[in-house]
C-alpha positions, 0 to 999 in steps of 0.5 A: 314533161321535161324541163331543166334547171340549174344548181346555184352556187348557194346550192339552190334549184328553181323548180321550172314554172312548167312543172310547179303549175303542172303539179300545183306546187306553191312558194313557201311550201314544204318538200321532202328531198329523198335520195335515189340512185341516180338523183333525187325525188322532190315530193311535197310534205302533207299538212298534219291535218290532212293526215288524220284518220289516214290509217283509220282501222289499220292493223299495227300488229306486225308492222315493223319490229319493236324491242 
């Protein structure tokens, strides 16, 4: 599925309806815009309630540097 859109003078992009409906996007949904090498990635931000228990049982040791 490919679609095109135009960046408005106020820096807004309307995601085409065919893309929104195929991906289940809703008006007012919060999205994150992630810069990529040749463009951007637009992904929905999950609700906090849906993240509860996501990492249950994960071992946090060695995951990242800590001072």
